[in-house]
PANUFI-422580 format. One line per field, with one value per residue (C-alpha): residue number from 1; residue in one letter; x, z, y. Coordinates in steps of 0.05 Angstrom, whole numbers, always signed. Layout:
REM PANUFI-422580
i <- [NUM; ...]
aa <- [A; ...]
x <- [X; ...]
z <- [Z; ...]
y <- [Y; ...]
END
This chain:
REM PANUFI-422580
i <- [1; 2; 3; 4; 5; 6; 7; 8; 9; 10; 11; 12; 13; 14; 15; 16; 17; 18; 19; 20; 21; 22; 23; 24; 25; 26; 27; 28; 29; 30; 31; 32; 33; 34; 35; 36; 37; 38; 39; 40; 41; 42; 43; 44; 45; 46; 47; 48]
aa <- [M; D; T; V; E; L; S; D; R; A; V; C; P; A; C; T; Q; L; G; A; G; G; Y; V; S; F; E; S; D; L; R; L; A; F; A; C; P; S; C; R; K; L; V; W; I; D; G; A]
x <- [-462; -406; -373; -308; -299; -229; -215; -151; -181; -217; -214; -207; -260; -210; -144; -175; -117; -133; -108; -123; -169; -226; -298; -324; -399; -428; -497; -519; -522; -517; -449; -398; -324; -265; -198; -145; -73; -50; -73; -72; -140; -211; -254; -328; -375; -436; -503; -554]
z <- [+824; +773; +740; +705; +654; +631; +564; +533; +463; +456; +402; +424; +391; +386; +361; +335; +365; +384; +453; +526; +555; +601; +596; +652; +660; +703; +720; +756; +690; +639; +610; +582; +571; +546; +582; +527; +545; +474; +467; +543; +553; +574; +511; +521; +479; +449; +468; +417]
y <- [+293; +305; +245; +230; +173; +156; +123; +99; +102; +169; +224; +296; +340; +398; +367; +301; +260; +188; +169; +172; +225; +236; +257; +302; +312; +367; +343; +406; +444; +386; +405; +356; +367; +326; +331; +323; +307; +321; +393; +401; +434; +421; +420; +436; +393; +427; +397; +377]
END
């Protein structure tokens, strides 16, 4: 199951703007992305 978590105080990993955004996790292949309204793109977060 994929999940979405919304936050009103998040920092975009691409543009580093503080504001609202959403984290999207894709559990089928363990990917995580951040939906940024400031830079208007889906930013993939590197895994450890």
